[in-house]
N, C-alpha and C positions, 0 to 999 in steps of 0.2 A: 417424632420428633417435633418440637415447636416449632412456631414461626417466628423466632428470633434464632440467632446465630451465636456459636462463640467462636472466638480466634484467639488461639493461644500460639504466642511465640516462645522462644527459648527461656525468655524470664518470668513466664508464667502470668503475664499481664492478658487481660480480656478486654473485647469490646464486641459490640453486638451490630449487627446488620440483617438486612432482611435479603439483599442480592448480591450474589457474589459477582465480579465481571474478570474474567482473566485475560489480561492483555491490556495495555495502556496506550494503543495506538489509535489514530482518529477515530476508527468505529467504537473501541471501548470508551473512550473518553467523552464521545458524544453521547453515548447510551447513558453514561454516569450525570453526565450534565441535565439530561433531560428527566431522568428518573429523579434527581434531587431537587429539580424544581418542583416535582410533584408531592414532595414529602418521603420519597421512599429511602430507606437506608441503605446505602451501597458501599462496598467496598471495592477497589480495583487492585487486583494483584498484579504487580509489574515486575518482571525479572531485571529489569535496569536498578542500579544502585542509587540513582536519582535522575534529576530530568537531564543532568549535563553528563550523564555517564558516558554517552557516544553520542557521535553526529547522526542527525536524522536523514540525513541524504538531500536530494536536491529540493525541486518544486514539484507542486500539483496544481494542476487547473481544476478549479472546483466550479462543477456545473450548476446552471440555474435550478433544473428541477430536482435535483439529488443533493450533493453537497452543501449548497448555498440555502437550499430549503431546510436540510436539518438545522443549521446554524442560524436562520431565522426563527425556527420554531423554538431553539435554544437562546433566543434572546441575544445573540452575539453577532449580528450584522454589522453594526457600527465597528466592533472590535476587528472583525474580519477586513471591511473596507480600510482601515488604518493600515493593516499589512498588505493589502492585495495590490495587484501590480496588473491595471487592465492592459498595458503596452504587451503583458505576457501573452496576448493572444495574438501578435504578430507572428507573420510564419514566413520563412524564406528557405525553399527547397531548392537546392542544386543536385547536379548529378556530380560525379566525382571529378569530371573537368572544369567544374566552375559555371556550367550552363544553368542559368534561371529557368526552374520547370514551373514555379508558382510563388506567388508572393501575396501574402496578406498585409497592410498596413491598419492597425486599430484607430478608426476616426476618435478624435476627442471627443464625440458625443456617443460614444459606443455603450450599449445596455450594459455591457461587462458580463456576458452570458458564460465566459469561461475564464475569469482572470486568474492571474498565477498568484501562489502563496507558499512561501517556504515552507518546508515540512516543520521544521523548528519551530516558527512563528505560529504555525497551527496547531501544534502540540502545546505551545506556552499559552496561548489564548484560551485553550479548553482547561488545561489545569488551573489557570489562574480563576476560572469560573467555579471552581468545585469547593466546597467546605474544607478547612484544615482537616488532614488525616484521613480524606477519602483515598487517597492512594496509598497503598502498602509497597514501599521500594524494597528491592532486593528479594522478591517473591517469585522464585523461577518454581513452577509447578512441576513434581516430582510423580505424584498418583492422584488420581479421584477414585473415590469407591462410593457406591450407593449405601444409603443409609442403613439397608437390611444385611451389611454386611458382604455382599458379593459385586464386586467392582465389574463384572462383564455380564452376569445372567440377571441381576437384581433390576426391578424398574425403576429406581431411582424414587419411588413414592413417599418413601421416609426421608428425602433429601439425600445431602450430598455431605461426605467426608474429604478434605482437601489436605494433601500432605506437600509440602515445599521442601525444597532442596536443602534449606537452612535448618530444618529440622522443626519448623513450626507446622501446627495444623489449624484448620479451621472446619466448621460444620455450617452449611448453608442449605436451606430449602430449596432455591432457585440460584442455579450456575449458570453463567453466560459464557461461553469459549469465544474469546477473541483475541485469540494467540496467534493468529497469522498461518501462514504456509505449513510450517512444522506444528501443528495445534497437537497439544497433549490429551485433548479433551476430544477430538475428532474420533479416534479409535473406538469411544464407547458408541459411537452412533452408526457408524459405517467403516468397512473395509477399506474404502477407496482411499488412494495415496496418489500425491501429484505424479504426473509423469514429465520426462524431460521433453522440451517442445523442438529440439533441433538448434535452438538457439544459445549463444553464450553472450556475455556481455563483460564489460571492464569500465569502470569508471574512476576518475580523477577529478582534480581540482585545479583552478589557477586561481591563487589568493590574490586579492586586491588588485584586480585587472587593470582598471583606470591608470593605476599608478605604476604598476611593476611590466604591465605590457600595452602600453596605449596603443601601439601599432596594431594590436587585435581586439581594442576594444569596440572599435566600430564593427567589428564582424559579429562579435556575439550578441544575439538578441534571442530570437527563437530560431536556431540556425540549425538547418537538418542536410546533411550531404548524403545520399544515397549512390553508393557503388555497387559493383558485382560482387555480391555474397557479403559484404559487410557495409556498416554506415557510421557515421557521427552525427551527433547532437552537442551542440553547446547551448546552454542557457545561463541567463543572469541569476545571480541569489542576492537577497537584500541585504546581504554583509558585504557586498561588494565583488565578492568571489563569482566565478564562473564555474560550473560543472560541465565536464567535459565526458560525454558515455560514447562508448565504441560498442558496437553489435557485430556479432560474428553468427552468420548463418549461409554461409556456403558449403558446398558438398565437403570440403577440407576440414571444415570448423564445427560441423553438425552433432560430433559425438558427444556424448554426456560428460566423458572424461576429458576432452579436449584441451580445457584449461589446465589440467593436470599432466598432459601429455605433450603439448605442443612446444616445451622446453622454453617458455618465458617465464625467466625467475621473478615471480611477482612479489616475493619477498624481499627483493632488491630492486626499489623503484627506478635509480636510475637505470640499471642493466635492464629491468623491463621496459622502459619507454624506449630505449636502444633496439630492444628486439621487437618491438610493435612496429616501429619507423617502416622497415623493409616491407609490410604488408600493406603499407598505404604509399607505395613507392612511387606509383603513377598518379597520384592525387595532386590536387591544387596545393602551392606553398603554404597557403592559410591553414588548411587541413593540417598537415604534417607540423606547422608552427604550433596551432593548439595542442597536439599532442605532446610536443616537446616541452612545451611552458608549464605544463602540469607539475607540480612539486608534492612531495608528501606520498603517501601511500596510493597505491593503483588495486582498486578492490575488483576481483574477479566474482562473477555470478553466473550460474546457471538459470536458463528462465525454465520453469515446470508450471503447470495447470492442472486442476482438478478436473474431471471429466463435465463436459458440457451436460446440464439437465441433472445433476448430482441431486439425489433425493435418500432420505434415510426414515426408517420407523420412528415415531415419535416415542422419547421416554421420558418419563414425568421428571419436570424440575431440570432439564438439561436441554440447552441448543447452543447453536452457534450463528456467528456472522461475521460478515468479512471475508478475508483470506480464510479463514479456518472453514467456511461453510463452501466458498465458490471461487477458490483460488482462479484466477484468468489471467491470460497475457496482459503487461503493464503496457496498455495503450492509451490510457487515460480513463479508465472505468473503474478500477479496482477500489481506490479509497471512496470515491464517490458513491459506490454501491454500498460499502460498509456503513458510511455515514447515513445514507437513506436505510439501511436495515434499522439502524439505532432508531431513526424515526419510527418506522412501523413497528417495531417491537415496542418502544416506548408507549406509542399510543394504544397498542393492543393491551398493554400491562394496564394502562389507565382505564380503559375500558371497561375491564372486569377485574377490579382490585381485589376482591374475595376468592376469585380464582384465577391465581396467577398462571397455574399449569394450562388451562384452556385457553388463556392468552399466548402462552409459546407455542401451543399447538397452530392456533389461528395465524400468527405470525409466521411460522414455517410454511404453510400453507401458500402464503402470498408471496413470501421469499422465494421459495421454489419456481414459481411462476415467473417472476419479476427479473429475476437473477439468470434464469436460462435463455431468455432473449439478450440479455447484458452479454453473457458468456460467447453466445455464439456471436454476435456482431464483434467482439474483441477476437475471437478464433478469427474471423473473417478479413480483419483488419491485419492481424499478424501473417495471414496467409499471404494477403496482397504484398505487405511489405516485402517479406522474404522469397517472393517467386522471382522468377528469372526478369520479367518484366516490371519489377516492383516500382521503379522511378517513375515512368509515365503512368502506372496504375495509381500511384499515390496522389501525383498531379491532379489526374482525373477527378479523384476522389474529393479532393477539395475544392475543385470546381464545380461541385455536384453533377458530373457526369457518370456514366457507366465505366467504373473501373476495369472492368472485365473486357469492355472494348477496345479500352486502351492498350490492352496485352495483344490484340490480333493485330 
């Protein structure tokens, strides 16, 4: 197969690209930006119909040595600073009675080691940095087959044929799976699948917080309340809304099917809010008011992760990054690790432009080692949060003390 690729859609038009990136999240779009800066032709295949097809969720804290480092290499630091909120590093940790366990107030001269940015703002600044036509919207991957005609046993040395749900097809020598937790490309490399972590979440939103609920506006910053078996997080977003996240991990809530068997009618937001409130009956009035003030849909999710230290045998022309490669508990590292993946992969491809497969292999070896440490730390943090002594252990962690000692 030649080192150019054809993309055929249902109208029989064609385009060429050297690298296919499946998935337009932070990792995939960062990689696209870094590669196009180096003159590599890239197509990002994204299942969303367009950039406004769905909400992107709440906020991310981008770390100086990972997410911010990748944006710096992508020439997007100034754009990031226009959207970033250093005050997002503030932390108010309480127990369910309202007792303050830990507080961090960000100084005005803070070096912004982990400022917050809305997921939508991050996606938009990355999309705006790409040449027109880089993203092929509405392309949900259905299958990927090695160019020798064997989607499972072939080594991929002749490239990859992609087929999408809309009937379009594409051929590429190099394919990068940035398609998240439910990656359609991961099974071509490993039998590993995400496992349930015994944690379930529900997310809601309060729009235009300062106007609609000024009584709660002073409460919401980076506000985290930890109780016995469940917790609440409230975060501000740049559009004036607040995201409210409820996490359930107690013995009664750990089952993978708890969200479907608990009797909470998530399809009816008003009834779901009414059903959730009794679970927080002995919590502070502010916590209960934050839940009651959510309007619109309540989104339930189960938390899953891939095995820590996951590796796979290399296959020519194919690799993964981000959640597709190392899905980990959502404790602040996932998007940052994905963006660092993008930086390392782009750097490897630039180092051996005539041998992209050697670059993929080198990237994998570096990524396996680096993200094993990050995934292990993420798993430890989740264990700390969901332990019976979660609140004091979290407080000790933020104070830089031995959180395990706090449990004794």
